[in-house]
C-alpha positions as CSV (number, residue, x, y, z in Angstrom):
1,M,-9.7,-21.5,-10.5
2,D,-12.7,-19.1,-10.1
3,V,-13.2,-17.2,-6.8
4,V,-16.2,-15.0,-5.8
5,L,-15.0,-11.7,-4.3
6,H,-17.1,-8.9,-2.9
7,D,-15.9,-5.3,-2.7
8,F,-13.0,-6.1,-4.9
9,S,-11.4,-4.6,-8.0
10,I,-7.9,-5.6,-8.9
11,A,-7.6,-2.7,-11.3
12,Q,-8.6,-0.2,-8.6
13,I,-6.2,-1.8,-6.1
14,A,-3.4,-1.7,-8.6
15,N,-3.9,2.0,-9.4
16,S,-4.4,3.1,-5.8
17,G,-0.8,4.0,-5.1
18,Q,-0.4,1.5,-2.3
19,C,1.5,-1.2,-4.2
20,F,4.1,-1.3,-7.0
21,R,4.2,-5.0,-7.9
22,I,0.9,-5.5,-9.7
23,S,1.1,-5.1,-13.5
24,K,-1.5,-5.3,-16.3
25,N,-1.3,-8.1,-18.9
26,S,-4.5,-7.2,-20.8
27,N,-7.8,-5.4,-20.2
28,N,-8.9,-7.7,-17.3
29,Q,-5.7,-9.8,-16.6
30,W,-3.1,-8.8,-14.0
31,K,0.1,-10.2,-12.6
32,V,0.5,-9.9,-8.9
33,Y,3.8,-10.4,-7.0
34,H,4.0,-10.9,-3.2
35,K,7.2,-12.0,-1.5
36,E,8.4,-14.9,-3.6
37,Y,4.9,-15.7,-4.9
38,H,3.3,-14.8,-8.2
39,L,-0.3,-14.8,-9.2
40,E,-2.1,-14.2,-12.5
41,M,-5.6,-12.9,-11.9
42,T,-8.4,-12.1,-14.4
43,Q,-11.4,-10.0,-13.3
44,V,-14.2,-11.8,-15.0
45,S,-17.0,-9.6,-13.5
46,A,-17.6,-7.3,-10.6
47,E,-17.7,-10.3,-8.2
48,L,-15.9,-13.0,-10.0
49,C,-12.1,-13.5,-10.6
50,N,-10.1,-16.3,-12.1
51,V,-6.7,-17.1,-10.5
52,D,-4.0,-19.4,-11.7
53,C,-3.3,-21.1,-8.3
54,N,-4.9,-23.9,-6.4
55,E,-7.2,-23.6,-3.4
56,E,-4.5,-24.3,-0.9
57,E,-2.3,-21.5,-2.1
58,W,-5.2,-19.1,-2.4
59,Q,-6.2,-19.7,1.2
60,K,-2.6,-19.7,2.5
61,I,-1.2,-16.8,0.7
62,W,-3.6,-14.7,-1.3
63,Y,-6.7,-14.6,0.9
64,S,-4.8,-12.8,3.6
65,Y,-2.8,-10.6,1.1
66,F,-6.0,-9.2,-0.4
67,D,-7.4,-8.7,3.1
68,L,-10.5,-10.8,2.3
69,N,-11.3,-11.4,5.9
70,T,-12.2,-7.7,6.4
71,D,-15.8,-6.5,5.8
72,Y,-15.3,-3.4,3.8
73,S,-19.1,-2.9,3.5
74,T,-19.2,-1.6,7.0
75,I,-17.1,1.5,6.3
76,K,-18.9,2.0,3.0
77,H,-22.2,2.0,4.8
78,L,-21.0,4.4,7.4
79,I,-19.8,6.9,4.7
80,L,-22.7,6.5,2.3
81,N,-25.2,7.2,5.2
82,S,-23.2,10.3,6.4
83,N,-23.5,13.9,5.3
84,D,-20.0,13.8,3.8
85,T,-20.7,14.3,0.1
86,Y,-17.1,14.3,-1.0
87,L,-16.4,10.9,0.6
88,Q,-19.6,9.5,-0.7
89,K,-18.4,10.3,-4.3
90,A,-15.0,8.8,-3.5
91,V,-16.5,5.6,-2.1
92,K,-18.8,5.1,-5.1
93,F,-15.8,5.6,-7.4
94,G,-13.6,3.2,-5.5
95,L,-16.0,0.4,-4.5
96,G,-13.4,-2.3,-5.1
97,L,-10.5,-0.8,-3.1
98,R,-8.8,-2.9,-0.3
99,I,-5.7,-2.4,1.8
100,L,-3.3,-5.1,0.9
101,R,-1.3,-6.9,3.6
102,Q,2.2,-6.4,2.1
103,D,5.5,-7.7,3.2
104,L,6.9,-5.4,5.9
105,L,10.5,-5.3,4.8
106,E,9.5,-4.6,1.2
107,T,7.1,-1.9,2.3
108,I,9.8,-0.1,4.3
109,I,12.1,0.0,1.3
110,V,9.4,0.9,-1.1
111,Y,8.2,3.9,0.9
112,I,11.7,5.2,1.5
113,I,12.0,5.2,-2.3
114,S,8.7,6.9,-2.6
115,Q,9.8,10.2,-1.0
116,N,9.4,13.1,-3.5
117,N,9.0,10.6,-6.2
118,N,6.3,9.7,-8.8
119,I,4.4,6.4,-9.2
120,P,6.0,5.4,-12.6
121,R,9.5,6.0,-11.4
122,I,8.8,4.2,-8.1
123,T,7.4,1.2,-9.9
124,K,10.4,1.0,-12.2
125,T,12.9,1.2,-9.3
126,V,11.0,-1.3,-7.1
127,N,10.6,-3.9,-9.9
128,L,14.2,-3.7,-10.7
129,I,15.3,-4.3,-7.1
130,C,12.7,-7.0,-6.6
131,T,13.9,-8.9,-9.7
132,L,17.4,-9.1,-8.3
133,Y,17.1,-9.1,-4.5
134,F,13.7,-9.2,-2.8
135,P,12.6,-10.4,-0.4
136,N,15.9,-11.6,1.0
137,I,17.4,-9.4,3.7
138,N,20.7,-11.3,3.4
139,T,21.2,-10.2,-0.3
140,L,20.0,-6.7,0.4
141,A,22.5,-6.3,3.2
142,N,25.4,-6.8,0.7
143,L,24.4,-3.8,-1.3
144,S,26.5,-0.6,-1.1
145,I,25.3,2.9,-1.3
146,D,26.5,3.0,-4.9
147,D,24.5,-0.2,-5.6
148,W,21.4,1.5,-4.3
149,Q,22.1,4.5,-6.4
150,S,22.4,2.4,-9.5
151,F,18.7,1.6,-9.2
152,G,17.9,5.3,-9.6
153,T,17.2,6.0,-5.9
154,G,19.2,9.2,-5.9
155,Y,19.7,10.8,-2.4
156,R,17.5,8.0,-0.9
157,A,20.3,5.5,-1.5
158,K,21.9,6.4,1.9
159,Y,18.6,6.0,3.7
160,L,18.0,2.7,2.1
161,Y,21.5,1.4,2.9
162,E,21.3,2.5,6.5
163,A,17.8,1.0,7.0
164,V,18.8,-2.4,5.5
165,Q,21.9,-2.5,7.7
166,K,19.9,-1.8,10.8
167,I,17.3,-4.4,10.0
168,Y,20.0,-6.9,9.1
169,D,22.0,-6.5,12.3
170,G,18.9,-6.3,14.5
171,T,19.3,-2.7,15.6
172,F,15.9,-2.1,14.0
173,N,13.7,-5.1,14.9
174,L,10.9,-6.0,12.5
175,D,9.4,-8.6,14.8
176,K,9.3,-6.0,17.6
177,L,7.7,-3.5,15.2
178,K,4.9,-6.0,14.3
179,T,3.8,-6.2,17.9
180,M,3.5,-2.5,18.4
181,D,0.3,-0.4,18.4
182,Y,-0.1,2.3,15.8
183,K,1.4,5.2,17.8
184,S,4.3,3.2,19.0
185,A,5.0,1.9,15.5
186,I,5.1,5.4,14.1
187,T,7.6,6.5,16.8
188,Y,9.8,3.5,16.2
189,L,9.7,3.8,12.4
190,K,10.9,7.4,12.6
191,I,14.2,6.1,14.1
192,L,15.1,5.3,10.5
193,N,16.8,8.1,8.7
194,G,14.5,9.3,5.9
195,V,11.3,8.2,7.5
196,G,9.1,11.1,8.6
197,D,5.4,11.2,9.4
198,K,4.1,10.5,5.9
199,V,6.4,7.6,5.1
200,A,5.9,6.1,8.6
201,N,2.1,6.3,8.2
202,C,2.4,4.6,4.7
203,I,4.5,1.8,6.3
204,A,2.1,1.5,9.2
205,L,-0.9,1.2,6.9
206,F,0.5,-0.9,4.0
207,G,3.1,-3.0,5.9
208,L,1.5,-3.3,9.4
209,H,-2.2,-3.0,8.5
210,H,-2.8,-0.3,11.1
211,M,-6.1,0.9,9.7
212,N,-6.0,4.1,11.8
213,A,-2.9,5.3,9.9
214,F,-3.6,8.3,7.7
215,P,-0.8,9.1,5.3
216,K,-0.9,12.8,4.2
217,D,0.8,13.3,0.9
218,V,0.2,16.3,-1.4
219,W,-3.0,14.7,-2.7
220,I,-4.5,14.3,0.7
221,K,-3.4,17.7,1.9
222,R,-5.0,19.3,-1.1
223,I,-8.2,17.4,-0.5
224,I,-8.4,18.5,3.1
225,E,-7.8,22.1,2.2
226,K,-10.3,22.1,-0.6
227,H,-13.1,20.0,0.8
228,Y,-12.7,20.2,4.6
229,N,-11.5,23.7,5.2
230,G,-8.1,22.4,6.3
231,L,-9.6,20.1,9.1
232,F,-10.5,16.5,8.3
233,P,-12.8,14.7,10.9
234,I,-10.3,12.1,11.9
235,D,-12.2,10.9,15.0
236,K,-15.3,10.1,12.9
237,Y,-13.5,7.5,10.9
238,Y,-10.6,6.6,13.3
239,N,-10.7,2.9,13.0
240,W,-11.0,3.0,9.2
241,L,-8.8,6.0,8.3
242,G,-6.6,3.9,6.1
243,I,-9.3,2.8,3.7
244,V,-10.8,6.3,3.8
245,Q,-7.4,7.7,2.8
246,Q,-7.4,5.3,-0.2
247,Y,-10.9,6.3,-1.3
248,M,-9.8,9.9,-1.2
249,F,-6.5,9.4,-3.0
250,Y,-7.9,7.2,-5.7
251,Y,-10.9,9.4,-6.4
252,E,-8.8,12.6,-6.5
253,R,-6.2,11.0,-8.8
254,F,-8.8,9.9,-11.3
255,I,-11.5,12.5,-10.7
256,K,-11.4,13.8,-14.3
257,S,-12.6,10.5,-15.6
258,Y,-15.5,10.5,-13.1
259,D,-16.9,14.0,-13.1
């Protein structure tokens, strides 16, 4: 089935560091996994994709997952008409980026794994766990710390074990978390061992879709120091900080191929 998509590049989304369950089949074809669903997508042109699902599944599952009800042209217009030359370059480079609406449980686990880790290793670990256990909390709750370590999670195994047990027994309530505003969600997430400001903001952005979350990893900190004299104008982009962060991260990561 062909679908017309604006402000969309599956390649840019896959390489933006926000998700670890999209893989490349060929130059323009991608496999996308979300919860128990699987999609094969081919980017035919800048605004046309072919997907191997029917209209009902596309509307029920994938339309929301790809955040297609959000108008990304608004934030692009704001940035491109500002005096922020760095962000202007970043937006032009990442015109097809979107913030995926990922599964919350999976996002918590993924971003605990992401601590002091690199993207290839995170991807390998996440895909191994997903193949065996996701997205079922009941099966995850049966894993021991040693089981978590067997996936290559290292010191994070204890954090993962404790987080899953708290979610399973209701001590940490995902439904409650979904109803919270951004600041309350950050505070609540940091109850979990191993979840600090950066990981909490990643979960808030990619698992709860709080678009005013602004994860600061080493890439973003470097950008702020180099291009903003250590002070990024958060208030200027407050309602769109999440996508701004993605533009910055993606551009900085691939800047050598752009300049």
